[in-house]
C-alpha positions as CSV (number, residue, x, y, z in Angstrom):
1,M,9.6,-17.7,13.1
2,T,11.8,-18.0,9.7
3,F,10.7,-19.1,6.2
4,E,12.1,-22.5,6.6
5,E,9.6,-23.2,9.3
6,T,6.9,-22.9,7.0
7,Y,6.0,-25.6,4.1
8,L,6.8,-22.7,0.9
9,N,8.7,-24.8,-1.3
10,D,12.6,-24.7,-2.2
11,N,12.2,-22.4,-5.2
12,I,10.8,-19.7,-2.9
13,L,13.2,-20.3,0.2
14,D,16.2,-20.2,-2.6
15,A,14.9,-16.4,-3.7
16,L,14.5,-15.4,-0.6
17,Y,17.8,-16.8,0.8
18,D,19.0,-14.3,-1.6
19,M,17.2,-11.6,-0.9
20,H,18.7,-12.2,2.8
21,F,14.8,-12.7,4.0
22,E,15.5,-15.1,6.9
23,E,12.6,-13.7,9.7
24,M,9.1,-13.3,9.0
25,T,7.2,-10.0,10.1
26,P,4.1,-10.3,12.2
27,I,2.1,-10.2,9.3
28,Q,4.1,-12.8,7.4
29,E,3.8,-15.1,10.3
30,K,-0.4,-14.9,10.6
31,C,-1.1,-14.8,6.8
32,I,1.6,-17.4,5.5
33,P,0.5,-20.3,7.1
34,E,-3.3,-19.8,7.0
35,T,-3.2,-18.7,3.3
36,L,-1.5,-22.0,2.6
37,D,-4.2,-23.6,4.4
38,G,-6.8,-22.2,1.9
39,H,-8.6,-19.7,3.9
40,D,-9.6,-16.4,2.8
41,I,-8.1,-13.8,5.0
42,L,-8.7,-10.4,6.1
43,G,-5.5,-8.4,7.1
44,V,-5.3,-5.1,8.9
45,A,-1.7,-4.0,8.5
46,Q,-0.3,-0.5,7.4
47,T,2.1,-0.1,4.4
48,G,5.5,-1.2,5.7
49,T,4.7,-4.4,7.8
50,G,5.6,-6.9,4.8
51,K,2.0,-7.9,3.7
52,T,2.9,-7.9,0.0
53,A,5.5,-10.7,0.8
54,A,2.5,-12.4,3.3
55,Y,0.1,-13.2,0.2
56,L,2.6,-13.3,-2.5
57,L,4.8,-16.2,-0.9
58,P,2.1,-18.5,-0.4
59,I,0.4,-18.1,-3.6
60,L,3.5,-18.5,-5.9
61,S,4.6,-21.4,-3.8
62,M,1.5,-23.2,-4.6
63,L,1.5,-21.9,-8.2
64,D,5.0,-23.4,-9.0
65,D,4.3,-26.7,-7.3
66,G,1.4,-26.6,-9.8
67,Y,-1.7,-28.2,-6.9
68,A,-2.4,-27.7,-3.5
69,D,-4.2,-30.5,-0.9
70,F,-5.6,-28.5,2.1
71,P,-6.3,-29.8,5.1
72,D,-9.6,-29.7,4.5
73,G,-9.7,-32.4,2.0
74,R,-9.5,-29.9,-0.9
75,S,-7.1,-30.6,-3.7
76,V,-6.7,-27.8,-6.4
77,E,-4.5,-28.0,-9.6
78,F,-3.7,-24.7,-11.2
79,P,-3.5,-25.2,-15.3
80,K,-0.5,-23.3,-16.9
81,D,-3.0,-21.9,-19.7
82,A,-5.3,-20.0,-17.5
83,I,-4.9,-16.7,-15.1
84,N,-4.7,-18.3,-11.6
85,C,-4.1,-15.0,-9.6
86,I,-6.2,-11.9,-9.6
87,I,-4.4,-9.1,-7.2
88,M,-5.9,-5.5,-7.2
89,A,-4.2,-2.4,-6.6
90,P,-5.5,1.4,-6.0
91,T,-2.8,3.0,-8.1
92,R,-0.8,2.5,-11.2
93,E,2.2,3.0,-8.4
94,L,1.4,0.4,-6.2
95,A,0.9,-2.1,-9.0
96,Q,4.3,-1.7,-10.2
97,Q,5.3,-2.1,-6.6
98,I,3.9,-5.5,-6.2
99,D,5.1,-6.4,-9.6
100,R,8.9,-5.5,-8.9
101,A,8.5,-7.8,-5.6
102,M,6.9,-10.6,-7.9
103,Q,10.0,-10.4,-10.0
104,G,12.2,-11.1,-7.1
105,F,10.4,-13.9,-5.3
106,S,9.8,-15.7,-8.4
107,Y,13.1,-15.5,-9.3
108,Y,14.0,-19.1,-9.4
109,L,9.8,-20.0,-10.9
110,D,10.6,-20.9,-14.0
111,T,6.8,-22.3,-14.9
112,V,5.1,-19.1,-13.3
113,G,4.4,-15.7,-15.1
114,S,3.1,-12.5,-14.4
115,V,2.0,-9.2,-16.1
116,A,0.9,-5.4,-14.9
117,I,-2.1,-4.1,-15.9
118,Y,-2.5,-0.3,-15.3
119,G,-3.7,2.7,-17.4
120,G,-1.7,5.3,-18.6
121,N,0.2,3.0,-21.1
122,D,0.7,3.1,-24.8
123,G,-0.7,0.7,-27.7
124,N,2.4,-1.6,-27.5
125,R,2.2,-2.0,-24.2
126,Y,-2.0,-2.5,-24.2
127,H,-1.3,-5.3,-26.7
128,Q,1.3,-6.7,-24.3
129,E,-1.6,-7.3,-21.8
130,L,-4.1,-8.3,-23.8
131,N,-1.4,-11.4,-24.9
132,A,-0.9,-12.0,-21.5
133,L,-4.7,-12.3,-20.7
134,K,-5.3,-14.1,-23.7
135,T,-2.5,-16.6,-23.5
136,G,-3.1,-16.9,-19.3
137,A,-0.7,-15.6,-17.6
138,D,-0.2,-17.3,-13.7
139,V,-0.6,-14.2,-11.7
140,I,-1.9,-10.5,-13.2
141,I,-1.3,-7.3,-11.2
142,A,-4.2,-5.1,-11.8
143,T,-5.5,-1.6,-11.3
144,P,-9.6,-1.8,-11.0
145,G,-10.5,0.7,-13.8
146,R,-8.0,-1.3,-16.4
147,F,-9.0,-4.3,-15.5
148,I,-12.8,-3.6,-16.1
149,S,-11.8,-2.1,-19.5
150,H,-10.4,-5.5,-20.3
151,M,-13.2,-7.0,-19.0
152,T,-15.8,-4.9,-21.1
153,M,-13.9,-6.4,-24.6
154,D,-14.2,-10.1,-23.3
155,N,-10.5,-10.1,-23.1
156,V,-10.7,-11.9,-19.8
157,D,-11.3,-15.4,-18.9
158,M,-11.9,-15.9,-15.1
159,S,-13.3,-19.1,-14.9
160,K,-10.1,-20.9,-13.5
161,V,-8.9,-18.2,-10.8
162,S,-8.1,-19.4,-8.0
163,F,-6.6,-16.4,-5.7
164,F,-8.0,-13.2,-5.4
165,V,-6.3,-10.6,-4.1
166,L,-7.2,-6.8,-2.7
167,D,-4.2,-5.0,-1.6
168,E,-5.1,-1.5,-0.1
169,A,-8.9,-2.2,-0.3
170,D,-9.3,1.1,1.7
171,R,-7.6,3.4,-0.5
172,M,-9.7,1.7,-3.3
173,L,-12.7,2.4,-1.9
174,D,-11.6,6.2,-1.2
175,M,-10.9,6.3,-5.2
176,G,-14.6,4.9,-5.9
177,F,-13.4,1.5,-6.6
178,Y,-16.3,-0.2,-4.6
179,D,-18.5,-0.7,-7.7
180,D,-16.1,-2.1,-10.0
181,I,-14.6,-4.7,-7.3
182,L,-17.6,-5.8,-6.9
183,K,-18.2,-6.2,-10.8
184,I,-14.8,-8.1,-10.9
185,A,-15.7,-10.7,-7.7
186,K,-18.9,-11.8,-9.4
187,Q,-16.9,-13.2,-12.6
188,L,-14.9,-15.8,-9.9
189,P,-15.4,-19.1,-9.2
190,K,-17.2,-19.5,-6.0
191,T,-14.4,-21.5,-4.7
192,C,-11.8,-19.0,-5.3
193,Q,-9.5,-17.9,-2.3
194,V,-10.0,-14.3,-1.4
195,I,-7.5,-12.4,0.5
196,M,-8.2,-9.0,1.5
197,F,-5.6,-6.1,3.1
198,S,-6.7,-2.7,4.5
199,A,-4.9,-0.1,6.7
200,T,-8.2,0.9,8.3
201,M,-11.5,-0.8,9.3
202,P,-14.1,1.8,8.0
203,E,-18.0,0.4,7.9
204,K,-17.7,0.4,4.3
205,I,-14.9,-2.4,4.3
206,E,-16.3,-4.6,7.0
207,Q,-19.5,-4.4,4.4
208,L,-17.3,-5.4,1.5
209,A,-15.3,-8.2,3.6
210,K,-18.7,-9.8,4.5
211,T,-19.5,-9.5,0.8
212,L,-16.4,-11.0,-0.6
213,L,-15.0,-13.5,2.3
214,K,-16.0,-17.0,3.3
215,N,-15.2,-17.6,7.1
216,P,-12.1,-15.5,7.0
217,V,-9.3,-15.5,9.3
218,E,-8.5,-12.1,10.6
219,V,-5.1,-10.7,10.9
220,K,-4.8,-7.0,12.8
221,I,-1.4,-6.0,13.0
222,A,-1.4,-2.9,15.4
223,V,-0.3,0.3,14.0
224,S,3.2,1.1,14.1
225,K,3.9,4.7,16.1
226,P,6.2,6.6,13.8
227,A,10.1,6.5,13.8
228,E,11.7,8.3,16.5
229,K,14.1,10.5,14.2
230,I,10.9,12.2,12.9
231,R,10.8,15.8,14.4
232,Q,7.1,16.2,14.7
233,S,5.9,19.9,15.6
234,A,2.5,21.7,15.1
235,Y,1.1,25.2,14.5
236,V,-2.3,25.9,16.0
237,C,-3.6,28.4,13.8
238,Y,-6.5,29.8,11.8
239,E,-6.8,28.8,8.4
240,A,-5.7,32.1,7.0
241,Q,-2.8,31.9,8.8
242,K,-1.4,28.7,7.1
243,L,0.2,30.3,3.8
244,G,1.7,32.8,6.0
245,I,3.4,30.2,8.0
246,I,4.7,28.4,4.8
247,E,6.1,31.4,3.1
248,S,7.5,32.2,6.8
249,M,9.3,28.4,6.9
250,F,10.3,28.7,3.3
251,K,12.3,32.3,3.6
252,Q,13.9,31.0,6.9
253,N,15.2,27.7,5.7
254,D,16.0,26.6,2.5
255,L,13.4,23.7,2.1
256,K,13.9,21.1,-0.5
257,R,12.1,17.5,-0.9
258,V,9.3,18.5,0.9
259,I,5.6,16.9,0.6
260,I,2.6,18.7,1.7
261,F,-0.6,17.0,2.1
262,A,-3.6,18.5,1.6
263,G,-6.8,16.9,2.4
264,K,-9.1,17.6,-0.7
265,I,-8.2,18.2,-4.6
266,N,-9.3,21.4,-4.9
267,K,-6.9,22.7,-2.0
268,V,-3.7,20.7,-3.6
269,K,-4.6,23.3,-6.3
270,D,-5.4,26.3,-4.6
271,V,-1.7,25.5,-2.0
272,H,-0.1,24.7,-5.3
273,R,-0.8,28.1,-6.7
274,A,0.3,29.8,-3.8
275,L,3.3,28.3,-3.7
276,L,4.1,29.0,-7.2
277,R,3.5,33.0,-6.7
278,M,5.9,33.0,-3.6
279,K,8.3,31.6,-6.1
280,I,8.3,28.1,-4.6
281,N,9.4,25.6,-6.9
282,A,6.3,23.4,-7.1
283,G,4.1,20.9,-8.6
284,E,0.8,19.2,-7.5
285,M,-0.2,15.2,-7.2
286,H,-4.0,14.0,-7.0
287,S,-6.5,12.0,-9.3
288,D,-7.8,14.6,-11.4
289,L,-4.2,14.5,-13.2
290,T,-3.9,12.1,-16.2
291,Q,-1.3,9.1,-15.2
292,A,1.0,10.5,-17.8
293,E,1.1,13.6,-15.8
294,R,1.3,11.9,-12.5
295,D,4.3,9.8,-13.8
296,E,6.2,13.1,-15.1
297,M,5.3,14.6,-11.9
298,M,7.1,12.1,-10.2
299,F,9.8,12.0,-12.3
300,R,10.6,15.6,-12.1
301,F,10.1,15.5,-7.9
302,K,12.4,12.5,-7.8
303,S,15.2,13.9,-9.8
304,G,15.0,17.0,-8.0
305,Q,13.2,19.0,-11.2
306,I,10.8,20.5,-8.4
307,D,11.6,21.1,-4.5
308,V,7.8,20.8,-3.3
309,L,5.2,18.5,-4.3
310,V,1.6,19.3,-3.0
311,A,-0.7,16.2,-3.2
312,T,-3.3,14.3,-1.8
313,D,-3.6,11.0,0.1
314,I,-2.8,9.4,-2.8
315,L,1.1,10.0,-1.9
316,S,0.9,8.6,1.1
317,R,1.3,5.1,0.3
318,G,2.6,2.7,-1.9
319,I,5.3,5.4,-3.0
320,D,9.3,5.1,-2.2
321,I,11.3,8.0,-2.2
322,D,13.9,7.7,0.5
323,D,15.0,11.6,0.9
324,I,12.1,13.3,1.9
325,A,13.2,16.2,4.4
326,M,10.1,17.5,5.9
327,V,6.3,16.5,5.4
328,I,3.4,19.3,6.2
329,N,0.0,18.3,6.9
330,Y,-1.8,21.1,5.5
331,D,-5.1,19.7,7.1
332,V,-5.1,17.4,10.5
333,P,-5.6,14.1,9.1
334,R,-9.2,12.4,10.3
335,D,-7.5,8.9,11.9
336,A,-4.0,8.2,13.3
337,E,-3.2,5.7,10.6
338,D,-3.7,8.0,7.7
339,Y,-1.0,10.3,9.8
340,V,1.6,7.7,10.3
341,H,1.3,6.8,6.6
342,R,2.2,10.6,5.3
343,I,4.7,11.3,7.7
344,G,6.0,7.9,7.6
345,R,7.6,9.4,3.9
346,T,10.2,11.1,5.7
347,A,12.9,10.0,8.0
348,R,13.3,6.4,5.6
349,A,16.9,4.9,5.1
350,D,18.4,6.1,8.0
351,R,17.6,9.8,7.5
352,D,16.3,12.0,9.8
353,G,13.3,14.4,8.9
354,R,10.6,17.0,10.2
355,A,6.9,16.6,10.1
356,V,4.9,19.7,10.6
357,T,1.0,19.8,11.0
358,F,-1.2,22.9,11.1
359,V,-3.9,22.5,13.3
360,S,-7.1,24.7,12.9
361,P,-9.8,25.4,15.5
362,D,-12.0,22.7,13.9
363,D,-8.9,19.7,13.5
364,V,-8.3,20.3,17.1
365,R,-10.2,17.1,18.4
366,Y,-8.9,15.1,15.7
367,F,-5.0,15.8,16.3
368,Q,-6.0,15.2,19.9
369,Q,-6.8,12.2,19.1
370,I,-3.6,11.3,17.2
371,E,-2.1,13.0,20.2
372,R,-3.7,10.4,22.6
373,F,-2.8,7.7,19.7
374,L,1.2,8.5,20.3
375,E,0.8,8.7,23.6
376,R,2.9,11.7,23.8
377,E,2.1,15.7,23.3
378,I,3.4,17.0,20.1
379,D,5.3,20.2,20.3
380,K,3.6,23.4,19.4
381,N,5.6,26.0,17.4
382,A,4.9,29.8,17.8
383,L,3.4,31.7,14.9
384,P,5.8,33.4,12.8
385,D,5.6,37.4,13.6
386,G,3.1,39.5,11.7
387,L,0.8,36.3,11.5
388,G,-1.3,37.8,14.8
389,E,-2.5,35.4,17.5
390,G,-3.6,31.9,17.0
391,P,-6.8,30.0,18.6
392,E,-6.7,28.4,21.6
393,Y,-5.9,24.5,21.6
394,K,-8.6,23.2,22.9
395,A,-10.9,20.1,21.6
396,A,-14.0,21.0,19.9
397,K,-17.0,19.7,21.6
398,P,-18.8,17.1,19.2
399,S,-22.0,18.4,17.5
400,A,-25.2,16.9,18.8
401,G,-26.3,13.3,17.8
402,R,-22.7,12.5,16.8
403,G,-21.1,9.7,18.8
404,G,-17.6,9.1,19.2
405,R,-16.0,7.3,17.0
406,R,-5.9,-17.8,15.4
407,R,-5.0,-19.7,14.4
408,G,-1.5,-21.3,13.7
409,G,-1.9,-23.4,10.7
410,K,0.9,-25.6,9.5
411,G,0.9,-24.7,6.2
412,H,0.9,-25.7,2.7
413,R,0.9,-30.0,2.7
414,G,1.0,-30.7,-1.3
415,G,3.9,-29.9,-3.4
416,K,7.8,-30.8,-3.2
417,S,8.8,-32.7,0.2
418,R,10.9,-30.4,2.6
419,G,13.7,-33.3,2.7
420,K,16.6,-30.9,1.7
421,G,18.5,-29.3,4.9
422,R,18.9,-25.8,5.5
423,G,22.6,-26.1,4.3
424,N,21.4,-27.7,0.9
425,V,18.8,-24.8,0.7
426,Y,21.5,-22.4,0.8
427,G,23.9,-24.5,-1.4
428,N,21.4,-24.6,-4.6
429,A,20.7,-20.8,-4.2
430,K,24.6,-20.3,-3.8
431,K,24.9,-22.2,-6.8
432,R,22.3,-20.7,-8.7
433,S,22.8,-17.4,-8.4
434,G,26.4,-17.6,-9.6
435,K,25.4,-18.5,-13.1
């Protein structure tokens, strides 16, 4: 299905043409018409499926029109001196990524303004945020903590908000923002359209969805398998052997552009210290760092000043680095989605990549679940000389008492007539882009 077949307005279609976007991804095809029809959306889709466009495009189209007539008879106007849309993101990095997408999609929208609000900024940036909130930027893209700070100081009028979007809701809950989200949501008008995206559906996400969403349309996109060009392998080993494997890997190869994922902050710190003792040029990334420290660490890694970054899952989504040569899972992720997100950091932009996972006895059954999801057995490497024998690759028995773990709407009826043909849309785009 093409974007032309929706009720997105001409200004949005012109921007998409300039960006060479023509065919919709599955998540866009399912979500855009339903959003234009005024429905709450619960979307389950991983990073890289096009979900940012799935919610931004219909919202921007309606805001540019200034009003929307929905199939259920409601007619909504979007005032120009108010906050009309709030998009929540778990991290500054994702907020910046959404903001960049916003700038591209809104290229021809002269009357739709936006501002990104997140921590770690200087006083000048804070005053820019404050001014945008007071004058009523159409779209606010924010991290929960910073937005709550503005709410606490009565800087935010949410009485006219028409759209509330939660992007990567599961990650926000993992980071402890559940109460903050509820606090923000309580200030929204009852008529507000709520759109929630999550890569996974744990119980707490289901609970949040029931609290915030009204008769939502559920859209679930199956988790994609990792790219075939990622060479996946594993070491079945004891916990005490993991650092020895890393040391051997780095001695045998000139490894650079490597991310090592560990499940907990304390383990990230321990592994980072061990790498420094091995004279490996490494840095660490986790939520104990200030935003300024995280920005500095990302800059150093992206610019090649450090070769290895040890990180929690804070780095597994929403980070655009195209030249990662290897991902090492120091711990086995607890579900297949997280495994896919982690190793998806490598083999991007037509590059090859490697993904190596350390599987301890306690993690065998989780890794076997991943293999079942992938529908393949991942190659097991022999342990380096001098480390002794590893454990047997046999699933651990579960402990006692523990169990195993639509519609196609027509789109927005209001707004500008779609009387212009495909040729006219193309012609307008070309004319404008030549200014």
